C-alpha positions as CSV (number, residue, x, y, z in Angstrom):
1,X,41.7,-4.9,-25.9
2,X,42.2,-2.9,-29.0
3,X,45.2,-0.6,-29.6
4,X,43.4,2.5,-28.3
5,X,42.2,0.8,-25.1
6,X,45.6,-0.7,-24.5
7,X,47.3,2.7,-24.9
8,X,44.9,4.5,-22.6
9,X,45.2,1.8,-20.0
10,X,49.0,2.2,-19.8
11,X,48.6,6.0,-19.7
12,X,46.2,5.6,-16.7
13,X,48.4,3.1,-14.8
14,X,45.9,0.3,-15.4
15,X,46.6,-3.4,-16.2
16,X,46.9,-4.5,-19.8
17,X,47.4,-7.7,-21.7
18,X,50.7,-6.3,-23.1
19,X,52.4,-2.9,-23.3
20,X,52.4,-1.6,-26.9
21,X,55.6,-0.5,-28.6
22,X,54.6,2.9,-29.7
23,X,56.7,5.7,-31.2
24,X,56.0,9.4,-31.9
25,X,57.2,11.7,-34.6
26,X,60.5,13.5,-34.0
27,X,62.1,10.6,-32.1
28,X,60.1,7.6,-33.3
29,X,62.6,4.9,-32.2
30,X,61.3,1.6,-33.5
31,X,57.9,2.8,-34.6
32,X,55.9,5.4,-36.6
33,X,57.3,4.5,-40.0
34,X,60.5,2.8,-38.9
35,X,63.5,3.6,-40.9
36,X,64.4,5.9,-43.8
37,X,67.2,6.6,-46.3
38,X,70.5,5.0,-45.6
39,X,69.2,3.4,-42.4
40,X,66.5,1.6,-44.3
41,X,69.0,0.6,-46.9
42,X,71.3,-0.8,-44.2
43,X,68.6,-3.0,-42.9
44,X,67.9,-4.3,-46.4
45,X,71.6,-4.9,-47.0
46,X,71.9,-6.9,-43.8
47,X,68.9,-9.1,-44.5
48,X,65.5,-7.4,-43.9
49,X,62.9,-8.5,-46.5
50,X,62.3,-5.8,-49.1
51,X,58.5,-6.3,-48.5
52,X,59.0,-4.2,-45.3
53,X,58.6,-0.7,-46.6
54,X,60.6,2.4,-45.5
55,X,59.7,6.0,-45.9
56,X,61.4,9.2,-47.1
57,X,61.0,12.9,-46.9
58,X,59.2,13.0,-50.2
59,X,56.4,10.8,-49.0
60,X,56.9,11.7,-45.3
61,X,55.0,9.4,-43.0
62,X,53.4,7.3,-45.7
63,X,50.5,5.3,-44.0
64,X,51.2,2.2,-46.1
65,X,54.9,2.3,-45.1
66,X,54.0,2.8,-41.5
67,X,51.5,-0.1,-41.6
68,X,54.1,-2.4,-43.4
69,X,56.7,-1.6,-40.7
70,X,54.3,-2.0,-37.8
71,X,52.9,-5.3,-39.0
72,X,56.4,-6.8,-39.5
73,X,58.0,-5.5,-36.3
74,X,54.9,-5.6,-34.1
75,X,54.8,-1.9,-33.2
76,X,52.0,0.5,-32.8
77,X,51.8,3.5,-35.2
78,X,49.3,6.0,-33.9
79,X,47.0,7.9,-36.2
80,X,48.3,11.3,-37.2
81,X,46.3,14.5,-37.7
82,X,48.7,15.5,-40.5
83,X,46.8,18.5,-42.1
84,X,46.5,22.2,-41.5
85,X,42.9,23.5,-41.6
86,X,43.5,26.7,-43.7
87,X,44.6,28.2,-46.9
88,X,48.4,27.7,-47.0
89,X,50.9,30.4,-46.2
90,X,53.2,31.7,-48.9
91,X,56.1,29.8,-47.2
92,X,59.8,30.0,-47.4
93,X,61.5,29.7,-50.8
94,X,65.0,28.5,-51.5
95,X,67.5,27.5,-54.1
96,X,70.2,24.8,-53.9
97,X,73.7,24.8,-55.5
98,X,76.7,22.5,-55.2
99,X,79.9,23.8,-53.7
100,X,83.0,21.9,-52.6
101,X,81.0,18.6,-52.4
102,X,78.1,20.0,-50.3
103,X,74.7,21.4,-51.0
104,X,74.4,25.1,-50.2
105,X,70.8,26.2,-49.6
106,X,69.9,29.9,-49.9
107,X,66.5,31.0,-48.5
108,X,64.5,34.1,-49.3
109,X,64.6,34.9,-45.6
110,X,68.4,35.4,-45.7
111,X,69.1,32.0,-44.1
112,X,72.0,29.9,-45.5
113,X,72.7,26.3,-44.8
114,X,75.3,23.7,-45.9
115,X,74.5,20.0,-45.9
116,X,75.8,16.7,-47.4
117,X,74.4,15.8,-50.7
118,X,71.1,13.9,-50.5
119,X,70.8,15.0,-46.8
120,X,67.1,14.1,-46.7
121,X,68.0,10.4,-46.8
122,X,71.2,10.7,-44.8
123,X,71.8,10.5,-41.1
124,X,73.3,14.0,-41.0
125,X,72.3,17.4,-39.6
126,X,72.7,20.5,-41.8
127,X,75.1,23.2,-40.9
128,X,73.1,26.4,-40.3
129,X,75.5,29.2,-41.4
130,X,72.8,31.9,-41.1
131,X,69.4,31.5,-39.5
132,X,66.0,32.7,-40.7
133,X,65.6,35.3,-37.9
134,X,68.5,37.5,-37.0
135,X,66.7,40.8,-36.0
136,X,63.3,42.3,-35.9
137,X,63.3,43.0,-39.7
138,X,64.0,39.4,-40.6
139,X,61.4,38.3,-38.0
140,X,58.7,40.4,-39.5
141,X,59.4,39.0,-43.0
142,X,59.4,35.5,-41.7
143,X,56.1,35.9,-39.9
144,X,54.5,37.5,-42.9
145,X,55.3,34.7,-45.3
146,X,54.6,31.9,-42.8
147,X,51.3,33.0,-41.3
148,X,48.6,30.8,-42.8
149,X,45.6,32.1,-44.6
150,X,41.8,31.9,-44.0
151,X,40.6,29.1,-41.7
152,X,38.6,26.5,-43.5
153,X,34.8,26.4,-42.9
154,X,33.5,24.3,-40.1
155,X,31.8,21.9,-42.6
156,X,35.1,21.4,-44.5
157,X,37.0,20.7,-41.3
158,X,34.4,18.3,-40.2
159,X,34.4,16.4,-43.5
160,X,38.2,15.9,-43.3
161,X,38.1,14.9,-39.7
162,X,35.5,12.2,-40.2
163,X,38.2,9.6,-41.2
164,X,39.4,9.7,-37.6
165,X,35.9,9.0,-36.1
166,X,35.3,5.6,-34.6
167,X,39.0,4.9,-34.4
168,X,40.6,2.0,-32.6
169,X,44.1,3.5,-32.4
170,X,45.3,6.6,-30.4
171,X,45.3,9.8,-32.4
172,X,48.5,12.0,-32.3
173,X,48.4,15.8,-32.9
174,X,51.3,18.2,-32.9
175,X,50.7,21.6,-31.4
176,X,53.8,23.6,-32.5
177,X,56.3,24.9,-29.9
178,X,57.2,27.7,-27.5
179,X,60.9,28.4,-26.9
180,X,61.7,25.6,-29.4
181,X,60.4,27.8,-32.2
182,X,62.9,30.5,-31.2
183,X,65.7,27.9,-31.3
184,X,64.6,26.8,-34.8
185,X,64.4,30.3,-36.2
186,X,67.3,32.0,-34.5
187,X,69.7,29.1,-33.6
188,X,70.4,27.8,-30.1
189,X,72.9,30.5,-29.1
190,X,70.7,33.5,-30.0
191,X,67.6,31.6,-28.6
192,X,69.4,31.7,-25.2
193,X,70.7,35.3,-25.3
194,X,67.6,36.8,-26.8
195,X,65.8,36.2,-23.5
196,X,68.1,38.8,-22.0
197,X,69.0,41.0,-25.0
198,X,65.5,41.3,-26.6
199,X,62.9,39.6,-24.5
200,X,60.1,41.5,-26.3
201,X,61.0,39.8,-29.6
202,X,61.3,36.4,-27.9
203,X,57.8,36.9,-26.5
204,X,56.5,37.9,-29.9
205,X,57.7,34.7,-31.5
206,X,56.2,32.6,-28.7
207,X,52.9,34.6,-28.9
208,X,52.8,34.0,-32.7
209,X,53.0,30.3,-32.1
210,X,50.2,30.6,-29.5
211,X,48.1,32.6,-31.8
212,X,48.4,30.0,-34.6
213,X,47.7,27.3,-32.1
214,X,44.5,28.9,-30.8
215,X,43.2,30.1,-34.2
216,X,43.9,27.0,-36.3
217,X,44.7,24.0,-34.1
218,X,42.5,24.3,-31.0
219,X,39.3,24.0,-33.1
220,X,40.8,20.7,-34.6
221,X,41.6,19.5,-31.1
222,X,38.0,20.1,-30.0
223,X,36.7,18.3,-33.0
224,X,39.1,15.4,-33.1
225,X,39.6,14.9,-29.3
226,X,43.1,13.3,-29.8
227,X,44.6,11.1,-27.2
228,X,48.1,12.5,-27.7
229,X,49.0,16.2,-27.9
230,X,52.6,17.0,-28.6
231,X,54.7,20.1,-28.1
232,X,58.2,20.1,-29.7
233,X,60.9,21.9,-27.7
234,X,64.4,20.4,-27.7
235,X,65.1,22.7,-24.8
236,X,67.7,20.5,-23.0
237,X,71.3,19.5,-23.6
238,X,73.4,16.8,-22.0
239,X,73.8,18.6,-18.7
240,X,70.3,20.2,-18.3
241,X,68.1,22.9,-19.7
242,X,69.4,25.4,-22.3
243,X,67.3,28.1,-20.7
244,X,66.7,28.7,-17.0
245,X,63.7,27.3,-15.2
246,X,62.6,30.8,-14.4
247,X,62.6,31.8,-18.1
248,X,60.8,28.6,-19.0
249,X,57.9,29.4,-16.6
250,X,57.9,33.1,-17.6
251,X,58.0,32.8,-21.4
252,X,56.6,29.3,-22.0
253,X,54.3,28.7,-19.0
254,X,51.3,30.6,-20.3
255,X,51.2,28.7,-23.6
256,X,51.5,25.4,-21.8
257,X,48.6,26.3,-19.4
258,X,46.4,27.0,-22.4
259,X,47.3,23.6,-23.9
260,X,46.9,21.6,-20.7
261,X,43.6,23.4,-20.0
262,X,42.3,22.3,-23.4
263,X,43.7,18.8,-22.9
264,X,41.7,18.4,-19.7
265,X,38.5,19.7,-21.4
266,X,38.7,16.9,-24.0
267,X,40.1,14.2,-21.7
268,X,43.3,13.8,-23.7
269,X,45.5,11.0,-22.2
270,X,48.8,12.7,-22.6
271,X,50.3,16.1,-23.3
272,X,53.8,15.1,-24.3
273,X,57.0,17.2,-24.8
274,X,59.7,16.1,-27.3
275,X,63.1,17.1,-26.1
276,X,66.6,15.6,-26.2
277,X,69.1,16.0,-23.4
278,X,69.0,15.8,-19.6
279,X,65.4,16.3,-18.3
280,X,66.0,16.5,-14.6
281,X,65.3,20.2,-14.4
282,X,62.5,20.2,-17.0
283,X,60.2,17.4,-15.6
284,X,59.2,19.4,-12.4
285,X,58.3,22.4,-14.5
286,X,56.2,20.4,-16.9
287,X,54.5,18.7,-14.0
288,X,53.7,22.1,-12.5
289,X,52.2,23.2,-15.8
290,X,50.0,20.2,-16.2
291,X,52.1,18.3,-18.8
292,X,52.2,14.6,-18.1
293,X,54.5,13.1,-20.7
294,X,58.0,13.3,-22.3
295,X,60.1,11.5,-24.8
296,X,62.7,10.2,-25.9
297,X,64.5,10.2,-22.5
298,X,68.0,9.9,-24.0
299,X,70.4,7.6,-22.2
300,X,73.7,9.4,-22.9
301,X,72.3,12.6,-21.3
302,X,72.4,10.9,-17.9
303,X,68.7,10.5,-17.4
304,X,67.5,8.1,-14.7
305,X,63.8,7.1,-15.2
306,X,63.9,5.0,-12.0
307,X,64.6,8.2,-10.0
308,X,62.1,10.3,-11.9
309,X,59.4,7.7,-11.5
310,X,59.8,7.8,-7.8
311,X,59.4,11.6,-7.8
312,X,56.6,11.7,-10.4
313,X,54.6,8.5,-10.1
314,X,51.9,9.6,-12.6
315,X,54.2,11.0,-15.3
316,X,54.2,9.1,-18.7
317,X,57.6,8.3,-20.1
318,X,58.6,7.0,-23.6
319,X,61.9,5.6,-24.7
320,X,65.1,5.3,-22.5
321,X,66.6,2.3,-24.3
322,X,70.0,3.0,-25.7
323,X,69.9,3.1,-29.5
324,X,73.5,2.0,-30.0
325,X,72.9,-1.5,-28.7
326,X,71.4,-2.4,-32.1
327,X,74.5,-1.3,-33.9
328,X,77.0,-3.8,-35.3
329,X,79.3,-5.1,-32.6
330,X,77.1,-4.1,-29.7
331,X,74.7,-7.1,-29.8
332,X,76.0,-8.5,-26.5
333,X,74.5,-5.4,-24.8
334,X,71.0,-5.9,-26.0
335,X,69.5,-8.1,-23.3
336,X,71.1,-6.2,-20.4
337,X,69.8,-2.9,-21.8
338,X,66.2,-4.2,-22.0
339,X,66.0,-6.4,-19.0
340,X,67.6,-4.0,-16.6
341,X,65.0,-1.3,-17.4
342,X,61.8,-2.5,-19.0
343,X,60.3,-5.0,-16.6
344,X,60.8,-2.7,-13.6
345,X,59.4,0.3,-15.3
346,X,56.4,-1.6,-16.7
347,X,55.6,-2.8,-13.2
348,X,55.5,0.9,-12.1
349,X,53.2,1.7,-14.9
350,X,52.8,4.6,-17.4
351,X,55.9,3.6,-19.4
352,X,56.2,2.9,-23.2
353,X,59.6,1.3,-23.9
354,X,61.4,2.4,-27.1
355,X,64.8,3.3,-28.4
356,X,65.8,6.7,-27.1
357,X,65.7,8.4,-30.5
358,X,66.0,6.5,-33.7
359,X,67.9,3.7,-35.4
360,X,71.4,4.6,-36.6
361,X,73.3,3.8,-39.8
362,X,75.4,1.0,-38.1
363,X,72.3,-1.0,-37.1
364,X,71.9,-4.5,-38.5
365,X,68.8,-6.5,-39.3
366,X,69.9,-9.4,-37.1
367,X,70.6,-7.2,-34.2
368,X,67.2,-5.5,-34.6
369,X,65.5,-8.9,-34.6
370,X,67.4,-9.9,-31.5
371,X,66.5,-6.6,-29.8
372,X,62.8,-7.0,-30.8
373,X,62.7,-10.6,-29.7
374,X,63.8,-9.6,-26.2
375,X,61.7,-6.5,-26.0
376,X,58.5,-8.3,-27.1
377,X,59.1,-10.9,-24.5
378,X,59.6,-8.2,-21.8
379,X,56.3,-6.4,-22.6
380,X,54.4,-9.7,-23.3
381,X,53.5,-8.7,-26.9
382,X,52.7,-11.5,-29.4
383,X,52.9,-9.2,-32.4
384,X,55.2,-9.1,-35.3
385,X,56.3,-11.3,-38.2
386,X,60.1,-10.8,-37.8
387,X,62.2,-13.9,-37.0
388,X,62.7,-14.4,-33.3
389,X,66.5,-14.4,-32.5
390,X,67.4,-15.0,-28.9
391,X,70.8,-14.5,-27.3
392,X,73.1,-17.5,-27.3
393,X,73.0,-19.3,-24.0
């Protein structure tokens, strides 16, 4: 079997020679480029060969870095439709200044953030002091400068797409967001209250995303026929959904039905949602809308994939392995974390094991080798050049 056949077989609940260790952008876990910035440096400092490349936010998901990481660790990096088929939008402009040991970023939208210096390579989230969209006026300006230009000709699109023809790996394609776009633009608090205070504006933002998707991305989907279609939401927190199930179906449901209808028409293997937090309320809604995948299934949010598997036997899950077990001092937890979950879920099918988000700055090369030794054995994978390190008997 090649990588594409193996991936599709797992998605369809069929038998495979081994289950691939695949990661997706946004919460890539052990795959899709691996480590960046201080995490990559930490692995080098604790013994990883410098021949294993990392990536950064300047090169983004550099194919050579992804290939280097995947070959060494034995992971599967999907192909990525990483271009936008139109003349670019004007885009958001910003300036940076230093203040009290932080970088202050001022945007032409009126947004203001504070972050640690060199945040692009640090394991640190920025502090959003003011968001891009605060009212209708700021929304109209943001939409004006971020709406792309003229769609490329069909011939130009076809020419660029040809590199993905005759592929032997699954192709991943992001399809924007729904309520997650409101959260990004307005902040999580306003993204929740706007559904009550100004539902018309909330609907406009979601409709704008849907319009961009239909106008620019749906033609690409029809041409490329990707195996993986992803919607980014981050609509859950550690106790459940940030918005009500009723609001999700009302505001987001129509967009998801458009996506899943298209996915069925091209025989996509998975429409997958990227969200953190507890997913118990969300999975039934996604299943109702035709979505059949979710990641990263964070452990600390109380998710139980055994229970969800019983309720949704055909749903495809990614992740659910606690990322902290790879951190220094936690190595005695590695085998229990993997062996208590992975063999059982693999037997039930439609599961791709991975860390539940990404590596952390306290990870060590030796612990990652030990983790990957156990995980590769659990999935039956012979891949990877990393040194096998088993737990002491």
